[in-house]
Each structure stands twice: as C-alpha cells, then as structure tokens.
C-alpha positions as CSV (number, residue, x, y, z in Angstrom):
1,X,-21.2,0.6,10.9
2,X,-17.6,1.0,10.0
3,X,-16.0,-1.0,7.1
4,X,-13.3,-2.4,9.4
5,X,-15.8,-3.9,11.8
6,X,-17.7,-5.5,8.9
7,X,-14.5,-6.9,7.5
8,X,-13.3,-8.2,10.8
9,X,-16.8,-9.8,11.4
10,X,-16.7,-11.4,8.1
11,X,-13.3,-12.8,8.6
12,X,-14.2,-14.0,12.0
13,X,-17.1,-15.9,10.6
14,X,-15.4,-16.9,7.4
15,X,-18.2,-15.3,5.4
16,X,-17.4,-13.6,2.3
17,X,-19.6,-11.8,-0.1
18,X,-19.5,-11.7,-3.9
19,X,-20.1,-8.4,-5.7
20,X,-23.9,-9.0,-5.4
21,X,-23.8,-9.6,-1.6
22,X,-24.4,-13.4,-1.8
23,X,-22.6,-15.0,1.3
24,X,-20.3,-17.8,0.9
25,X,-19.3,-19.7,4.0
26,X,-15.8,-20.9,3.8
27,X,-15.6,-22.6,7.1
28,X,-15.6,-26.0,5.3
29,X,-15.0,-26.7,1.7
30,X,-14.0,-29.6,-0.5
31,X,-10.9,-28.9,-2.5
32,X,-10.8,-29.3,-6.2
33,X,-9.4,-32.6,-7.2
34,X,-8.5,-33.5,-10.7
35,X,-10.2,-36.7,-12.1
36,X,-12.3,-36.9,-8.8
37,X,-14.6,-33.9,-8.0
38,X,-16.8,-34.3,-11.1
39,X,-20.6,-33.7,-11.1
40,X,-21.5,-37.1,-9.6
41,X,-18.9,-36.7,-6.7
42,X,-20.2,-33.2,-5.9
43,X,-23.7,-34.3,-5.9
44,X,-22.8,-37.2,-3.6
45,X,-20.9,-34.7,-1.2
46,X,-23.7,-32.3,-1.2
47,X,-25.8,-34.9,0.8
48,X,-23.4,-34.4,3.8
49,X,-24.0,-30.6,4.0
50,X,-26.1,-28.2,2.3
51,X,-23.7,-25.2,3.0
52,X,-20.2,-26.8,2.3
53,X,-18.4,-24.8,-0.7
54,X,-17.8,-27.4,-3.4
55,X,-15.3,-27.0,-6.0
56,X,-15.1,-28.3,-9.7
57,X,-12.2,-30.3,-10.7
58,X,-9.9,-27.9,-12.5
59,X,-10.8,-27.2,-15.9
60,X,-8.4,-25.7,-18.4
61,X,-9.8,-22.4,-19.8
62,X,-9.1,-23.6,-23.5
63,X,-11.3,-26.6,-22.9
64,X,-14.2,-24.3,-22.0
65,X,-13.7,-22.0,-24.9
66,X,-12.8,-24.7,-27.5
67,X,-14.4,-27.8,-26.2
68,X,-17.9,-28.9,-25.0
69,X,-18.5,-25.8,-23.0
70,X,-22.1,-26.9,-21.9
71,X,-21.0,-30.4,-20.8
72,X,-17.8,-29.0,-19.0
73,X,-19.7,-26.4,-17.0
74,X,-23.0,-28.3,-16.4
75,X,-24.1,-28.8,-12.7
76,X,-27.2,-29.6,-10.8
77,X,-28.8,-26.7,-9.0
78,X,-28.5,-28.6,-5.6
79,X,-24.6,-28.4,-5.9
80,X,-24.9,-24.7,-4.8
81,X,-22.7,-23.1,-3.4
82,X,-20.3,-24.3,-6.2
83,X,-17.0,-22.8,-7.4
84,X,-15.6,-23.2,-10.9
85,X,-11.8,-23.7,-10.8
86,X,-9.9,-22.6,-13.9
87,X,-6.4,-23.5,-15.1
88,X,-4.5,-21.8,-17.7
89,X,-1.9,-19.0,-18.3
90,X,-3.2,-16.7,-20.8
91,X,-5.1,-13.8,-19.3
92,X,-7.5,-13.2,-22.2
93,X,-8.4,-16.9,-22.4
94,X,-8.9,-17.0,-18.5
95,X,-11.1,-13.9,-18.6
96,X,-13.2,-15.4,-21.2
97,X,-13.6,-18.8,-19.4
98,X,-14.4,-16.9,-16.2
99,X,-17.2,-15.0,-17.9
100,X,-18.6,-18.3,-19.3
101,X,-18.5,-19.7,-15.8
102,X,-20.3,-16.6,-14.5
103,X,-22.9,-16.9,-17.1
104,X,-23.4,-20.6,-16.3
105,X,-24.3,-19.6,-12.7
106,X,-21.2,-20.5,-10.5
107,X,-21.1,-18.8,-7.1
108,X,-17.4,-18.3,-7.5
109,X,-14.6,-18.5,-10.2
110,X,-11.2,-19.7,-8.8
111,X,-7.9,-19.6,-10.5
112,X,-5.6,-22.5,-9.8
113,X,-2.3,-21.0,-8.6
114,X,-1.3,-23.8,-6.2
115,X,-1.3,-27.1,-7.9
116,X,2.2,-28.4,-7.7
117,X,1.5,-31.4,-10.1
118,X,4.1,-31.9,-12.8
119,X,1.5,-32.6,-15.3
120,X,-0.1,-29.1,-14.5
121,X,3.2,-27.4,-14.3
122,X,4.1,-29.0,-17.8
123,X,1.3,-26.7,-19.1
124,X,2.7,-23.5,-17.3
125,X,-0.2,-23.1,-14.9
126,X,-1.1,-24.0,-11.3
127,X,1.7,-23.3,-9.0
128,X,3.8,-21.9,-11.9
129,X,1.6,-18.8,-11.9
130,X,3.0,-17.5,-8.7
131,X,6.2,-16.9,-10.7
132,X,4.1,-15.0,-13.3
133,X,2.5,-12.1,-11.6
134,X,1.5,-10.7,-15.0
135,X,-0.9,-13.4,-15.6
136,X,-3.3,-13.7,-12.8
137,X,-4.1,-10.1,-11.9
138,X,-4.9,-9.1,-15.5
139,X,-7.0,-12.3,-16.0
140,X,-9.5,-10.8,-13.4
141,X,-9.6,-7.2,-14.5
142,X,-13.1,-6.0,-15.8
C-alpha cells in the first residue's frame, strides 16, 4: 500500500492518526470557546456524540506551568476524544505546557493561531502568531 494512497484515504475520510496510530475523526468537532467549553460543557456535549472531537477552552501556557495545573488539565475520561488548546507566544513555555497536556492524557494538543479577539491579541498570541513564524514551529520540535 503506497503512502500516497493512505494519505488520500485519510483525507477523504477526515481521519488522522497521532504518532501512536490512534485515529481522530475530524468530520465534526466543537470549536474551543473561551469561557464556554469548560469540563461541564464538554461532558454535556459528549452526550450528543461519542466520536465528535471536543476542545478545551484556550488555556494560556503560563497558567498551566504557574497555576493550578491539575485543575486546569482535569477532564473526565468520557470526554475523549479531547484536544487541549494552548495559547501563548513563548516557544519553551508552549512546549512545556504541551508536554504537561500529553502527560495528562489529551488526544491532541492544539496551538491557537487563529483567535482574532482583541483580548487575546493584546497578549501577543492567537491570530498574532501567524505574523511570528519563529514561534509556533519551534514550540513543537521534540
């Protein structure tokens, strides 16, 4: 089976595998929404579909590293599949927060590069990161 065929089939079915071969179906997902997609909202949403990919609300990387990490990263096992969305602009901090999310058992770690909120942009993250190509690739290097 050629790699091109596998990639085309995965794109057609909107199935993507993480590095461990776990398939995440992105046909339908619930977008991360600040002050909305908390643990309780996600648990409620999970009742509508066991397969929809859910996201946390965006959590700033500094909050995970300097705040109540356990409380911020806590989720119920029935919330899977679940993606952690991180915000921030410092590569080392983002990488450390991503590792913490991986250790907590999230299915995916997502870097917010699209939020246009003035509140988020004032912190130099979200959509601002698209103007800073040095930040986001270096945050994900092993």
